[in-house]
N, C-alpha and C positions, 0 to 999 in steps of 0.2 A: 389056099397059098403057096405057092412057093417059097422054098429057101431065097431064092434070088430076090424076090418081091420083100421079103423080109428084110433081109439085109441092104435093099435099095431104102426102103424105108426107114430103117435105123441111122443109115447113112445122112438121109437127109433130116432126120431129127437131129444128130450131132449137130450137123453142119448150121441148123436154125439157132440151137442153142448156143452153140460158140459166136456164132455172127451176135446173137443180143447179147452175150459176154462180154466180146470187145465194141460193142457199140453203144451200151448202155449207158457207161460213164462217162460220153460226151455227147448226148442228147437233149440234156440241158444247158450245157455250153452253144450248140448251132444254133438250139430255138431263140436260148438269148443274144446270138450274132445276127440272126434272120430278123428279129425283132427290134433291135439296131438298127437294121439296116432300112427297116420298113417305117422308121422315125424318122430317120433322115429323107427318103423318101421323100414322106411328106410335110416335110418341114420344105425343100427344096420346091415342092409344088406349091406349096400354099403360100410361098414367102412374099410374093406381091403383094398379095390379100394381108399379110402381117407387118408390111410397111417396110421389108427389107428391098431394095433393088435387087431383081434379077434378070441377068440378059439373056437367059433362055423363055422369060415369059413368054414367048409367041409359041413356043413346042409345047412348053406344059400348061398352058389355060386348055389344053383338050384332055389332059388328066384329070381334071379338078370331077366332075361326076364321079368318077371313080374313088377318088381319095373323101369327097364328101361323105360318104357313108362311115366311115371310120375315125371321122373328127371327133366324138365322143370320145372313144376310147384312145386315141391319144393326147387330147389334152390332160384326160384323167392321169394318165400315165407321166403326163410331166407335169403334175402335181398342180395344176388350173383347175379351179372350182369349177368354171365358167368357160365357154369359149371364147378365144382370143379373136374370134372373126365377126365383125359385122353383121356381115350377109346371113352365116351357118351361126342357127339359134339350137342347140341339142337337147341341153338344160332346162 
């Protein structure tokens, strides 16, 4: 190994350590914000099935198969014992 590769590897390691040092405190906050956005998206897509009038239901009906896989995770996170949807029984 040459001195140049050793210095380059050291700088890469230092850069990765600094990146982790600055990003680590925000990782939990960002994951919680993403989960909240996903929950809101799920509610918007399932609004018509939940009995809430949705003016965009024509567009969101195509997204139902994508959200149907995550209904169980969503309703348990929202504190519901069973799925509030009649057509989807996950528990």
